[in-house]
C-alpha positions in Angstrom: -0.1 -0.1 0.0 2.9 2.3 0.5 3.9 2.2 -3.1 0.3 2.8 -4.3 0.3 6.2 -5.9 -3.6 6.0 -6.0 -3.9 5.7 -2.3 -1.7 8.9 -2.0 -4.0 10.8 -4.4 -7.1 9.7 -2.4 -5.4 10.9 0.7 -4.5 14.1 -0.7 -7.9 14.8 -2.0 -9.3 14.2 1.6 -11.7 11.5 0.4 -10.8 9.1 3.1 -9.3 9.1 6.6 -8.5 5.2 7.1 -6.6 3.3 4.5 -6.2 -0.5 4.7 -5.3 -3.2 2.0 -7.6 -6.0 1.3 -5.3 -8.6 2.7 -4.9 -6.9 5.9 -8.6 -6.2 6.3 -9.5 -9.8 5.5 -6.8 -11.0 8.1 -8.2 -8.7 10.8 -11.9 -9.4 10.2 -11.6 -13.2 9.9 -9.0 -14.2 12.4 -10.6 -15.8 15.2 -7.6 -17.8 16.6 -4.7 -17.9 14.1 -1.8 -20.3 14.7 0.8 -17.8 13.5 0.8 -14.1 14.1 0.9 -11.7 11.1 2.8 -8.5 11.4 0.8 -5.3 10.5 1.8 -1.7 11.1 -0.4 1.0 11.9 0.7 4.5 11.1 -1.0 7.9 11.9 -0.1 10.9 9.7 -2.0 13.9 10.6 -5.6 13.1 10.4 -5.0 9.8 8.4 -4.6 6.4 9.5 -2.7 3.7 7.3 -2.9 0.1 8.2 -0.7 -2.2 6.1 1.6 -5.3 6.4 5.2 -4.7 6.8 7.4 -4.6 3.8 9.7 -7.5 4.7 8.5 -11.1 4.1 5.2 -11.5 6.0 2.8 -14.4 6.6 0.2 -12.3 4.8 2.3 -12.7 1.6 1.4 -16.4 1.5 -1.7 -18.7 1.2 -2.5 -20.0 4.7 -1.9 -23.8 5.3 -2.7 -25.6 8.5 -4.7 -22.7 9.6 -7.1 -24.8 11.8 -4.7 -27.6 12.8 -4.9 -28.8 16.3 -1.1 -29.2 16.6 1.0 -26.0 16.3 3.4 -26.6 13.5 6.6 -24.6 13.9 6.6 -22.0 11.1 10.5 -21.7 10.9 11.4 -25.2 9.8 13.9 -24.1 7.1 15.2 -27.3 5.9 11.9 -29.4 5.9 10.4 -29.8 2.4 7.0 -30.1 4.1 7.6 -27.3 6.6 4.8 -24.5 6.9 6.8 -21.9 5.3 7.7 -23.9 2.5 4.2 -25.2 1.9 2.8 -21.5 2.0 5.5 -20.3 -0.4 4.6 -23.2 -2.8 0.7 -22.6 -2.4 1.1 -18.7 -3.2 3.2 -19.7 -6.2 0.7 -22.3 -7.5 -2.1 -19.8 -7.0 -0.5 -17.0 -8.7 0.6 -19.2 -11.6 -3.0 -20.7 -11.8 -4.5 -17.1 -12.1 -2.0 -16.0 -14.7 -2.4 -19.0 -17.0 -6.1 -19.0 -16.6 -6.4 -15.5 -18.0 -7.1 -15.3 -21.8 -4.2 -13.3 -23.4 -6.5 -11.8 -26.1 -9.3 -10.7 -23.7 -8.6 -7.9 -21.4 -9.9 -4.5 -20.3 -7.9 -1.4 -20.5 -8.2 0.5 -17.2 -7.6 4.2 -17.0 -5.1 3.9 -13.9 -1.9 2.3 -14.2 -0.8 -0.7 -12.2 0.5 1.1 -9.1 3.0 -1.8 -8.3 4.6 -2.2 -12.1 8.1 -1.4 -11.6 9.6 -1.9 -15.1 7.9 -1.7 -18.5 8.6 -5.2 -19.5 7.9 -6.7 -16.1 5.7 -9.8 -16.4 2.7 -9.2 -14.0 -0.5 -10.8 -13.1 -3.1 -8.9 -15.1 -5.5 -7.7 -12.6 -7.4 -4.7 -11.8 -7.4 -2.9 -8.4 -10.6 -1.5 -6.8 -10.5 1.4 -4.4 -13.8 1.5 -2.3 -14.7 4.5 -0.3 -17.1 4.2 2.8 -18.7 7.0 4.9 
């Protein structure tokens, strides 16, 4: 969310006071008893509140696995092939690849705003749109 220029424009226009990404909102609203903590940061800048995940690798970057397991699987088993972190990475990669390859290359909609996370012109990204919702 920090790199999203559209959020900065909405804040400068004074259209909203609290800003949060969909991943953080979903984690906060649906977590009854997570097995692993996720790391969010809350910043107050003037009258604005920004709630986002930290930039470093975060549990919110991955798909969840074992989220309702009875046993607490240690998340930092680096060398086990079926460790939680390895399974989360693999699950996220499969999910992203599946979404990318399911898209029809010849059918897409041109959006008026550019992808806020595109870093290079020739970068291969998942073609997706971003929706910015405002509530009173």
